[in-house]
C-alpha positions in Angstrom: 0.0 0.2 0.2 2.6 2.5 1.3 4.8 1.7 -2.4 1.6 2.0 -4.4 1.5 5.7 -2.4 4.5 6.6 -3.1 4.4 5.4 -6.6 1.5 8.0 -7.2 2.8 10.8 -5.5 6.1 10.3 -7.4 3.9 10.3 -11.2 2.1 13.1 -9.7 4.9 15.3 -9.1 7.9 14.0 -11.0 5.4 14.0 -13.9 4.6 17.5 -14.7 8.3 18.7 -13.1 9.5 16.3 -16.0 7.1 18.1 -18.6 8.0 21.5 -17.5 11.7 20.5 -17.9 11.6 19.8 -21.3 9.2 22.8 -22.3 11.9 25.0 -20.8 14.8 23.2 -23.0 12.7 23.7 -25.4 12.3 26.9 -25.2 15.8 27.9 -24.4 16.5 26.0 -27.7 13.7 28.2 -30.1 14.9 31.2 -28.2 18.6 31.5 -27.8 20.6 29.2 -30.2 20.4 31.1 -33.7 19.2 29.8 -36.6 22.1 28.4 -38.6 22.5 29.5 -42.0 23.1 26.2 -44.1 22.9 28.4 -47.9 25.4 29.4 -50.0 28.3 32.1 -49.5 27.6 35.1 -50.6 28.8 35.8 -53.8 30.5 39.1 -53.3 32.3 37.4 -49.7 36.0 36.2 -52.1 35.5 39.1 -54.2 37.5 42.4 -54.5 37.7 44.7 -52.6 38.4 44.2 -49.2 38.7 46.4 -45.9 41.7 47.5 -45.7 43.7 50.8 -45.3 41.8 52.9 -47.4 37.8 54.7 -46.9 36.4 53.4 -50.0 32.8 51.0 -49.8 32.3 53.3 -46.7 29.3 54.9 -45.5 27.3 56.0 -42.2 23.6 56.7 -41.0 22.0 57.3 -38.1 18.5 55.7 -36.7 16.5 57.6 -33.8 13.3 57.1 -32.1 10.4 57.8 -30.0 11.7 61.6 -29.5 7.9 62.2 -27.9 8.2 66.1 -28.3 5.7 67.2 -25.3 4.2 70.7 -24.2 3.3 69.6 -21.2 6.5 67.2 -19.7 10.3 67.4 -19.9 11.2 70.6 -22.1 15.0 69.3 -22.0 13.8 66.7 -24.5 13.5 69.1 -27.3 16.2 71.5 -26.0 18.2 68.1 -26.2 17.1 67.0 -29.5 17.7 70.3 -31.2 21.4 70.4 -30.1 21.1 66.9 -31.2 20.3 68.1 -34.9 22.8 70.9 -34.6 26.1 69.7 -33.0 26.0 65.5 -33.1 24.6 66.1 -36.8 27.7 68.3 -37.5 30.0 65.9 -36.0 28.8 62.3 -37.6 27.7 63.7 -40.5 25.7 60.8 -41.8 24.8 60.2 -45.0 21.0 60.1 -43.9 18.5 60.1 -40.8 16.0 57.4 -40.2 13.6 58.5 -37.5 10.9 55.9 -37.1 7.7 57.0 -35.5 6.4 58.6 -32.2 8.0 62.3 -33.1 5.5 63.8 -30.6 4.1 63.3 -27.0 0.3 63.9 -28.1 -0.7 63.2 -24.5 -2.9 65.5 -22.8 -1.9 67.2 -19.6 -3.5 64.6 -17.2 -1.1 61.7 -19.3 -4.5 60.2 -20.1 -6.1 61.4 -22.9 -4.7 62.0 -25.9 -4.9 64.7 -28.9 -2.5 66.1 -31.5 -1.3 69.5 -30.6 -0.1 71.4 -33.5 3.0 73.6 -31.3 4.6 70.1 -30.6 4.9 69.4 -34.3 6.3 73.1 -34.7 8.8 72.4 -31.7 9.8 69.4 -33.6 10.3 71.0 -36.8 11.9 74.1 -35.4 14.1 71.7 -34.0 15.3 70.5 -37.3 15.0 73.8 -39.3 17.1 76.2 -36.9 19.9 73.3 -37.0 19.6 73.1 -41.1 20.3 69.4 -40.3 17.4 68.3 -43.1 20.4 70.5 -45.4 22.9 68.7 -44.3 21.7 65.3 -44.7 18.9 63.4 -46.1 16.3 63.4 -43.4 13.2 60.8 -43.9 11.4 60.5 -41.0 7.9 58.5 -39.9 4.9 58.4 -37.9 4.3 56.4 -34.7 1.0 55.4 -32.9 1.5 58.8 -30.9 1.4 60.8 -34.4 -1.9 58.9 -35.7 -3.7 59.5 -32.0 -6.8 60.8 -32.1 -6.8 61.5 -36.4 -9.7 60.4 -38.3 -7.7 59.5 -41.8 -4.0 60.6 -43.1 -5.7 63.4 -44.8 -7.6 65.3 -42.1 -6.5 67.9 -41.0 -5.6 67.1 -37.6 -2.5 64.6 -38.9 0.0 66.8 -38.8 2.9 65.2 -39.9 1.7 66.3 -43.3 2.4 69.8 -42.6 5.2 69.9 -40.2 7.3 66.5 -40.4 10.8 66.3 -43.3 9.0 63.9 -45.1 5.5 63.8 -44.9 4.7 67.2 -46.9 6.2 66.0 -50.0 5.9 61.9 -49.2 4.0 58.9 -49.4 1.9 58.8 -46.5 1.9 55.1 -46.5 4.3 52.3 -47.3 7.7 53.6 -49.7 10.9 53.4 -50.9 13.9 55.1 -50.9 17.3 54.3 -52.6 20.4 55.9 -51.8 22.8 55.8 -54.8 26.4 55.9 -54.0 29.6 55.5 -56.4 29.7 52.1 -55.2 26.2 50.9 -55.3 22.6 51.1 -54.3 21.5 50.8 -51.1 17.7 50.4 -50.4 15.3 51.5 -47.3 11.7 50.0 -47.5 9.5 51.6 -44.5 6.6 49.4 -43.3 3.2 51.6 -42.8 1.6 49.6 -39.8 -0.3 52.2 -38.2 -4.1 52.6 -37.8 -6.9 54.3 -40.0 -8.7 55.9 -38.3 -6.3 56.6 -35.3 -8.1 55.8 -32.2 -7.1 57.9 -28.9 -5.2 56.1 -26.5 -5.0 53.4 -24.9 -6.3 51.3 -27.5 -4.0 52.5 -29.9 -0.7 50.6 -29.3 -0.6 47.4 -31.8 0.4 48.0 -35.4 -1.9 46.2 -37.9 -0.6 45.9 -41.7 -3.5 45.7 -43.7 -3.3 43.6 -47.4 -2.9 46.7 -49.2 -0.4 47.5 -47.4 2.2 44.5 -47.2 1.3 44.4 -50.6 2.8 47.5 -51.2 5.8 46.4 -48.8 6.5 43.3 -51.2 6.3 45.4 -54.4 9.1 47.5 -52.5 11.2 45.1 -51.7 11.3 43.7 -54.7 12.2 46.5 -56.6 15.5 46.1 -54.8 16.6 43.1 -55.9 19.4 44.9 -57.6 20.6 46.9 -54.7 23.7 45.8 -52.3 21.7 45.7 -49.5 17.9 46.4 -48.6 17.1 48.0 -44.9 13.6 47.7 -43.9 12.1 50.1 -41.2 9.0 50.9 -39.7 8.3 51.7 -35.9 6.3 48.8 -34.6 8.3 45.5 -33.5 7.4 43.0 -35.6 6.2 41.1 -32.4 3.5 43.8 -32.2 2.4 43.9 -35.8 -0.7 42.1 -36.9 -0.4 41.1 -40.1 -2.4 38.5 -42.8 -0.9 35.4 -43.7 2.4 34.7 -44.3 2.9 37.4 -42.1 5.2 40.3 -41.6 8.2 38.1 -41.0 7.9 36.6 -44.6 8.8 39.7 -46.0 10.7 41.3 -43.5 12.9 38.2 -44.5 14.0 40.1 -47.8 16.3 42.5 -45.9 19.1 42.1 -43.7 17.6 43.8 -41.2 14.5 45.3 -40.0 15.3 48.7 -37.0 12.1 50.3 -35.4 11.3 51.7 -31.9 8.1 51.6 -30.5 9.0 49.7 -27.4 11.5 51.9 -25.4 13.6 49.3 -24.5 11.0 48.3 -21.9 11.4 51.2 -20.2 14.7 51.3 -20.9 15.0 48.4 -18.8 15.9 46.1 -21.3 18.2 48.1 -23.9 19.1 45.1 -26.0 16.2 44.4 -27.9 18.0 42.8 -31.0 17.6 39.3 -32.2 18.6 36.8 -35.4 14.9 36.6 -36.5 14.2 33.0 -37.9 14.7 34.2 -41.5 18.0 34.5 -40.9 17.6 38.9 -41.2 18.2 41.2 -38.3 15.7 43.0 -36.0 17.3 46.0 -34.1 15.1 48.2 -32.3 16.6 51.1 -30.8 16.4 52.3 -27.1 14.0 55.5 -27.4 15.0 59.5 -27.3 12.0 60.2 -25.0 13.7 59.2 -21.7 16.6 57.6 -22.4 18.4 59.8 -25.1 20.6 57.5 -26.9 20.5 57.4 -31.0 22.1 54.3 -32.9 25.0 55.3 -35.8 25.1 52.3 -38.4 27.6 51.8 -40.8 28.2 49.7 -44.4 31.7 48.9 -44.8 31.7 46.8 -48.3 28.2 46.2 -47.5 28.5 45.0 -44.2 26.6 46.4 -41.5 27.6 47.1 -38.2 26.5 49.6 -35.1 26.4 51.3 -32.4 23.8 52.4 -29.8 25.0 55.6 -28.3 23.7 58.0 -25.1 23.1 61.5 -26.4 26.1 63.7 -24.8 28.5 60.6 -25.1 31.8 61.2 -27.2 34.0 60.1 -28.3 31.5 57.4 -31.0 32.9 54.6 -31.7 31.9 52.5 -34.1 33.9 49.2 -35.3 33.1 47.8 -38.5 35.9 45.1 -39.0 35.6 42.8 -37.9 31.8 42.5 -36.9 30.2 41.6 -33.9 29.6 38.0 -34.3 25.9 38.2 -32.3 24.8 40.4 -35.2 26.1 38.8 -38.4 23.8 37.6 -41.1 25.3 35.8 -43.3 22.4 35.0 -45.6 22.5 38.5 -46.8 26.3 40.3 -45.9 29.3 38.7 -47.1 31.2 38.2 -44.1 33.7 35.8 -45.6 35.3 39.6 -46.5 37.0 39.6 -42.8 38.9 36.8 -43.7 40.7 38.9 -46.7 40.9 42.1 -45.2 44.1 43.5 -43.8 43.4 46.1 -41.4 41.3 46.3 -38.6 38.8 49.1 -38.8 36.6 51.2 -36.5 34.7 55.0 -36.9 35.6 57.2 -34.5 33.6 60.3 -34.1 34.4 63.4 -31.1 33.8 67.3 -31.2 37.4 67.7 -30.1 40.5 66.6 -31.5 41.1 62.7 -30.9 44.7 62.2 -28.6 44.2 59.1 -28.3 43.9 55.0 -29.4 44.1 51.5 -28.5 43.8 47.9 -30.0 43.9 44.8 -28.4 42.3 41.2 -28.9 41.6 38.5 -26.9 43.5 40.7 -24.3 46.6 41.7 -26.0 47.5 44.9 -26.9 48.2 45.8 -30.6 49.1 49.1 -30.6 47.6 52.3 -31.8 45.0 52.6 -35.2 46.1 55.1 -37.6 44.0 57.9 -39.3 42.7 57.4 -42.5 40.2 59.8 -43.6 37.3 61.6 -41.9 36.3 59.6 -39.1 38.2 56.7 -40.0 40.9 54.7 -37.8 43.1 51.5 -38.7 45.1 49.3 -37.4 46.8 45.9 -39.5 46.2 42.7 -38.4 46.5 38.9 -39.4 42.7 37.7 -39.4 43.8 33.8 -39.9 44.8 33.5 -36.7 41.3 34.1 -35.5 39.8 32.1 -38.0 38.3 29.7 -35.5 35.4 30.4 -32.7 34.9 33.4 -30.7 37.0 36.4 -30.0 37.2 39.4 -28.6 38.0 43.1 -29.6 38.7 46.2 -27.7 39.1 49.9 -28.6 39.3 52.6 -26.7 40.0 56.4 -28.0 40.5 59.4 -25.6 39.5 62.9 -27.2 40.9 66.4 -26.1 37.9 66.8 -23.5 39.2 64.3 -21.5 36.5 62.0 -23.2 37.1 58.3 -23.0 35.2 55.5 -24.3 35.7 51.4 -25.0 34.1 49.1 -26.6 34.1 45.4 -26.5 32.3 42.7 -27.8 33.1 39.0 -29.7 34.1 38.5 -33.2 34.3 35.4 -35.5 35.6 34.8 -38.8 34.2 31.5 -39.0 30.1 31.9 -38.3 30.9 31.1 -35.3 28.2 33.3 -32.6 27.1 33.3 -28.5 23.3 32.6 -28.0 20.9 35.1 -28.2 19.8 37.2 -25.3 16.6 35.3 -23.9 14.5 37.8 -23.2 14.9 40.0 -26.1 14.4 36.9 -28.4 11.1 36.2 -26.6 9.8 39.4 -27.1 10.8 39.7 -30.6 10.5 36.2 -32.4 6.9 35.6 -30.6 3.9 36.9 -31.4 2.5 39.4 -28.8 -1.3 39.5 -29.7 -1.6 35.6 -30.2 0.4 35.4 -26.7 -1.5 37.6 -24.5 -4.6 36.1 -26.2 -3.2 32.4 -25.3 -2.7 33.4 -21.7 -6.0 35.2 -21.5 -7.4 32.0 -22.7 -5.3 29.7 -20.1 -6.6 31.9 -17.2 -10.1 32.0 -18.2 -10.0 27.9 -18.5 -8.5 28.1 -14.8 -10.5 30.5 -13.5 -13.9 30.7 -15.0 -14.6 27.6 -16.8 -14.6 25.1 -13.9 -17.6 26.8 -12.0 -19.9 26.0 -14.5 -18.5 22.2 -14.4 -18.7 22.0 -10.5 -21.9 23.6 -10.4 -23.6 20.9 -12.8 -21.2 17.7 -12.0 -21.3 17.5 -8.5 -23.4 15.0 -7.0 -23.8 13.1 -3.6 -21.5 10.6 -2.2 -18.1 12.4 -2.5 -16.4 11.5 -0.1 -12.8 13.5 -1.2 -14.8 16.8 -2.2 -16.2 16.4 0.6 -13.1 15.8 2.8 -10.8 18.3 1.1 -11.1 21.4 2.3 -10.1 23.7 -0.2 -12.6 21.8 -3.0 -15.0 22.0 -0.6 -14.9 26.1 -0.9 -14.7 26.2 -4.5 -17.9 23.7 -4.5 -19.7 25.9 -2.6 -18.5 28.9 -4.3 -19.7 27.7 -6.9 -23.3 26.8 -5.9 -23.9 30.1 -4.3 -25.5 32.8 -7.1 -24.1 35.5 -5.7 -20.7 34.4 -6.3 -21.2 32.2 -9.1 -23.0 34.6 -11.4 -20.7 37.4 -10.6 -17.2 35.4 -11.3 -18.9 34.3 -14.7 -20.4 37.6 -15.9 -17.2 40.0 -14.8 -15.2 38.0 -17.4 -17.5 36.3 -19.8 -19.2 39.7 -20.8 -15.7 41.5 -22.2 -15.6 38.8 -24.5 -19.5 38.8 -26.0 -20.4 42.5 -25.4 -19.1 46.0 -26.2 -17.1 48.0 -23.8 -17.7 51.7 -24.4 -19.7 53.9 -26.8 -18.4 57.3 -27.3 -16.3 59.6 -28.7 -13.1 57.2 -29.7 -11.4 60.1 -32.2 -12.6 63.1 -31.9 -15.7 63.7 -33.4 -16.6 60.8 -34.4 -18.2 58.2 -31.9 -17.5 54.2 -31.9 -18.1 51.1 -30.3 -14.5 49.2 -28.7 -15.0 45.5 -28.3 -12.6 43.1 -27.2 -12.0 42.3 -30.9 -11.5 46.0 -32.8 -12.8 49.3 -32.9 -15.9 50.2 -34.8 -15.9 54.4 -36.1 -16.7 56.3 -38.3 -18.3 53.4 -40.4 -15.3 51.4 -40.5 -13.2 48.3 -38.2 -10.2 49.0 -36.8 -8.9 45.8 -35.8 -6.5 47.4 -32.9 -5.7 44.1 -30.6 -4.8 46.3 -27.3 -7.8 44.7 -25.5 -6.1 41.3 -25.5 -3.5 42.8 -23.0 -6.9 44.4 -20.6 -8.6 41.4 -20.5 -5.3 39.5 -19.3 -5.0 42.0 -16.6 -8.8 41.8 -15.7 -7.7 38.2 -15.4 -4.7 38.9 -13.5 -6.2 42.1 -11.0 -9.7 41.6 -10.9 -10.7 37.9 -11.7 -8.1 36.1 -9.8 -8.4 38.4 -6.4 -12.1 38.0 -6.1 -11.7 34.5 -6.6 -9.5 34.0 -4.0 -11.3 36.2 -1.8 -14.9 34.8 -2.3 -13.3 31.0 -1.8 -11.5 32.2 1.4 -14.4 34.0 2.8 -16.9 30.7 2.1 -13.9 28.9 3.5 -13.5 31.3 6.8 -17.7 31.5 7.2 -19.1 28.6 6.5 -18.4 25.6 7.9 -20.4 22.9 6.2 -21.9 19.3 7.2 -22.6 16.0 5.5 -25.9 15.5 5.5 -27.3 12.2 3.2 -24.0 12.5 1.4 -25.1 16.0 0.6 -22.6 19.2 1.5 -24.8 21.6 3.4 -24.2 24.8 5.0 -26.8 27.2 6.9 -27.2 30.3 8.2 -26.9 29.2 11.5 -23.0 27.9 10.7 -22.0 31.3 9.5 -23.4 33.1 12.7 -21.6 30.8 15.2 -18.6 30.9 12.9 -18.3 34.8 12.5 -19.0 34.8 15.9 -16.6 32.7 17.2 -14.2 33.2 14.8 -10.2 32.4 15.8 -6.9 34.7 15.7 -5.9 33.2 13.1 -9.1 33.1 11.0 -8.9 37.0 12.1 -5.8 37.5 10.3 -6.6 35.4 7.4 -10.1 37.5 7.2 -7.9 40.8 7.3 -5.6 39.6 4.7 -8.2 38.7 2.2 -9.5 42.1 2.5 -6.0 43.8 1.7 -6.4 41.7 -1.5 -9.3 43.1 -2.5 -6.7 46.5 -3.3 -6.4 45.0 -6.8 -9.6 44.7 -8.4 -10.4 47.7 -6.6 -7.4 50.0 -7.7 -7.9 48.1 -11.5 -11.4 49.0 -11.8 -10.5 52.8 -10.8 -8.1 53.3 -13.3 -10.3 51.6 -15.6 -12.9 54.3 -14.9 -10.6 57.1 -14.8 -9.2 55.7 -18.4 -12.4 55.6 -20.3 -13.4 59.4 -18.5 -10.6 61.0 -19.5 -9.6 59.3 -22.7 -13.0 59.5 -24.3 -15.4 61.6 -22.1 -18.4 61.7 -20.0 -20.7 60.1 -21.9 -18.1 57.2 -22.3 -17.9 56.8 -19.1 -21.6 56.2 -18.1 -22.0 54.6 -21.5 -19.3 51.6 -20.4 -20.9 48.0 -19.6 -17.5 47.0 -18.8 -15.5 49.5 -16.9 -18.8 51.4 -14.8 -21.7 49.2 -15.2 -19.2 46.0 -13.9 -18.1 48.1 -10.9 -21.7 48.7 -9.8 -21.9 44.9 -10.1 -19.4 44.6 -7.9 -20.8 47.0 -5.9 -24.0 45.4 -5.3 -22.1 42.0 -5.0 -20.2 43.3 -1.9 -23.2 45.5 -1.0 -25.4 41.8 -0.9 -22.8 39.2 0.9 -22.5 41.8 3.7 -26.0 41.3 5.0 -26.8 40.2 8.2 -28.4 37.4 6.7 -26.1 35.3 4.7 -27.6 33.4 2.1 -28.4 29.4 2.4 -25.5 27.9 0.1 -26.9 23.8 -0.8 -24.0 21.9 -3.0 -26.1 18.8 -3.4 -26.6 19.2 -8.0 -30.1 20.3 -7.2 -29.9 24.4 -8.3 -33.7 24.7 -7.7 -32.6 25.2 -4.0 -30.0 27.8 -4.9 -30.5 31.4 -3.0 -29.0 34.9 -4.4 
């Protein structure tokens, strides 16, 4: 008997652990092991010219995103941006500047509402024009979701991008192509337009939607770049936050060496390395935001090999090593990385407003010497790449300028294609389908917290000694058979799936209806899926705490007795237990009321958001927020009446009372 019990315990405990361990290993393999390229080598990998001591076949550009020029917050954001447009552009002298959206903040003073402020757009344009940055370089700026807040359509007068951006007045409002022609080749940049049209007010304007029309346009533009040296796609949204028709956006992204974007702000600056090699073999590189972190990126093409460095504003000197390239971000499917084996010099770009006083290069910790200045920002140092043909190696470059600034860049490189594992969290974020992931997590929680209630209510029958003797299960069964608990826990999570959330002015001057599946406004359906995140938070901050509260409350106030094989709890039991509650019971009772702070706070936030974002009428016509809140108040009023409800958990629902 003991042996059977131990075996059963082992199966119950060890089998789930084994399954979870297997899943964890599979996830680690999927997200951290880079896709191995088994195709033919790049046709130009063994063809001259090779990286050497000359400045030929080299050019560079800047990528910046999420500037968020605001009339209400952080005026230094705009002041620093104007300084960047003047000083950094003058020092770095990029051929091109790409600004991938959220040029303005478009948030109201209360930080909840949203609208387009013309003064923010004027400030953005003035910063560029006063510095004459658009005259010194090619400036391409696109819209982000903040630039589309509360914009009924792209031709509407509140779409100030058309008037105040640099690219907007003369450019295509959708996806477009720009080809940068140099004496040694053509480099193509294909924009990806996934903004919602019409553009709702926040918060339901977080995920991008790439329509079939725009996806087709992107494909057509990419096809035009077949003869380009390299093709880079760029947009505001990371691929994980874009909803697209099959075969999806990642299929198109795989036509270029990289897709560069912004939007996620490196998760508030907590995850500065949102970069990964996609399954297609191309790179996805999100740049940190300018808004809070004042970051930008310098990118270079050296003999068609792409390198980059992320830089904090005010940091000098800027060092960008172009040969050898960082192993983590090699894309052998698209770039001739074999040129590194034929190269004669280590190469790096060095930018500073001050005179460069010294440089130092080391390989695998061994000092190699000081680099020689060639032309412009290019510094070189002879090396023998054959000594580093196998495996991963370290390169470190240190530079000091006359301003007393010193910077050091170090990373691993490889000649044979070896590369380290990908960073786990960035890969999980960038290689996943975020909307589907949110929906899956919501479905799991719904299955765990909601579906068991009707199952227990209708399937529980007399004579189940296990259920009668199990304290937790007994409390859940009693909860499922108490109408006031059962219907509230069933209706609160079910309604948002099937009913309208609110009816109001979702876009300035235009009324619409928001649902879990999208927004209906101005006769159009906008397939925004930020609602998936909202219902997931509902499960975590509303449904879960309420379920715990109700279960513990039933357990404390209702000591059931077995009557003819049934579990019964009567009014006398409530009175007895509430009047003679132990000290432990009192502490538990206090703690479960603390749990209620979560649903109360979350409900208050939802109500406040609807009021400030969509107006008073939307507040009152809000079944999900206001009406659900009223239902909660009614439930708590009923369960705290002096006369407690009788609960009979015997499968005979005709006896249930509220």
